[in-house]
C-alpha positions as CSV (number, residue, x, y, z in Angstrom):
1,X,26.8,-21.5,-34.7
2,X,24.1,-21.4,-31.9
3,X,20.8,-23.0,-33.1
4,X,17.2,-21.5,-32.1
5,X,15.5,-23.9,-30.1
6,X,11.6,-24.4,-29.4
7,X,11.0,-26.2,-25.9
8,X,7.0,-27.8,-25.8
9,X,5.9,-28.7,-22.5
10,X,3.0,-28.0,-20.5
11,X,5.4,-28.2,-17.2
12,X,7.2,-25.3,-16.5
13,X,9.6,-27.3,-14.6
14,X,10.3,-29.4,-17.3
15,X,11.2,-26.8,-19.7
16,X,13.6,-25.2,-17.0
17,X,15.2,-28.5,-17.0
18,X,15.3,-29.3,-20.6
19,X,17.1,-25.6,-21.1
20,X,19.2,-25.9,-18.6
21,X,20.5,-29.4,-20.3
22,X,21.1,-28.0,-23.2
23,X,23.5,-25.1,-21.7
24,X,25.3,-28.0,-19.9
25,X,25.9,-30.1,-22.7
26,X,27.2,-27.4,-24.5
27,X,24.6,-27.3,-27.7
28,X,25.0,-23.9,-29.0
29,X,21.8,-22.5,-28.4
30,X,20.7,-18.8,-30.0
31,X,17.0,-18.0,-29.0
32,X,15.3,-20.5,-26.8
33,X,11.4,-20.4,-26.9
34,X,9.0,-22.0,-24.6
35,X,5.5,-23.0,-25.1
36,X,2.8,-24.6,-23.4
37,X,1.0,-27.2,-25.7
38,X,1.4,-27.9,-29.2
39,X,-1.3,-24.7,-30.4
40,X,1.1,-22.4,-28.2
41,X,4.2,-23.6,-30.4
42,X,2.3,-23.2,-33.7
43,X,1.5,-19.3,-32.9
44,X,5.7,-19.1,-31.8
45,X,6.5,-20.5,-35.0
46,X,4.0,-18.2,-37.0
47,X,6.7,-15.3,-35.7
48,X,9.5,-17.1,-35.2
49,X,12.5,-19.0,-36.4
50,X,13.4,-22.2,-35.2
51,X,16.3,-25.1,-35.9
52,X,15.0,-27.4,-33.6
53,X,11.6,-28.2,-31.4
54,X,11.9,-30.0,-28.5
55,X,8.6,-31.4,-27.3
56,X,6.8,-33.7,-24.6
57,X,3.6,-35.9,-26.0
58,X,1.1,-35.8,-23.6
59,X,-0.3,-31.6,-23.2
60,X,-3.5,-30.0,-23.2
61,X,-5.2,-28.0,-25.5
62,X,-2.6,-29.8,-28.8
63,X,-0.6,-32.6,-27.8
64,X,2.9,-33.5,-29.5
65,X,1.4,-36.0,-32.1
66,X,-1.1,-33.0,-33.3
67,X,1.9,-30.9,-33.4
68,X,3.7,-32.9,-35.5
69,X,0.7,-33.6,-38.0
70,X,0.6,-29.7,-38.2
71,X,4.2,-29.2,-38.4
72,X,4.6,-32.1,-41.4
73,X,1.8,-30.2,-43.2
74,X,3.0,-26.9,-43.2
75,X,6.1,-26.2,-45.9
76,X,7.8,-23.9,-44.0
77,X,8.1,-26.6,-40.8
78,X,7.8,-29.8,-42.3
79,X,11.5,-30.7,-42.6
80,X,11.8,-28.9,-38.9
81,X,14.0,-31.8,-36.6
82,X,11.5,-33.1,-34.0
83,X,12.2,-34.8,-30.8
84,X,10.0,-35.6,-28.5
85,X,11.0,-36.0,-24.6
86,X,8.5,-38.3,-23.0
87,X,7.9,-41.1,-20.8
88,X,5.6,-42.8,-23.6
89,X,6.8,-46.6,-23.8
90,X,4.3,-48.5,-25.7
91,X,5.6,-49.3,-29.2
92,X,3.0,-48.4,-31.5
93,X,3.1,-44.9,-30.2
94,X,6.9,-44.6,-30.4
95,X,6.2,-46.1,-34.1
96,X,3.5,-43.6,-34.7
97,X,5.8,-40.6,-33.7
98,X,8.6,-41.8,-36.0
99,X,6.0,-42.1,-39.1
100,X,4.9,-38.5,-38.1
101,X,8.5,-37.2,-38.6
102,X,10.0,-37.7,-35.1
103,X,13.7,-37.8,-35.3
104,X,14.0,-39.1,-31.7
């Protein structure tokens, strides 16, 4: 069964790398949507169903933590798995992400 994925990153090249990694990993991808920040991601989610969100943390307009907060406050999206792809290594920030519902 293919999964619909939303990739959220302000870097177009990172979105392309993530998309390529998904493809070569054997992960069965259906629709693969892309957004440049959390706010754009929320607009896409208003019109599309996704099974998984892969998101950067550091983005302009709305960062990954803001996106997580917004998702967890929406009954339609609160259980959607979110994996953060980031260079963030601060333990407190990692624990904050997990407390907001990040799955990895």
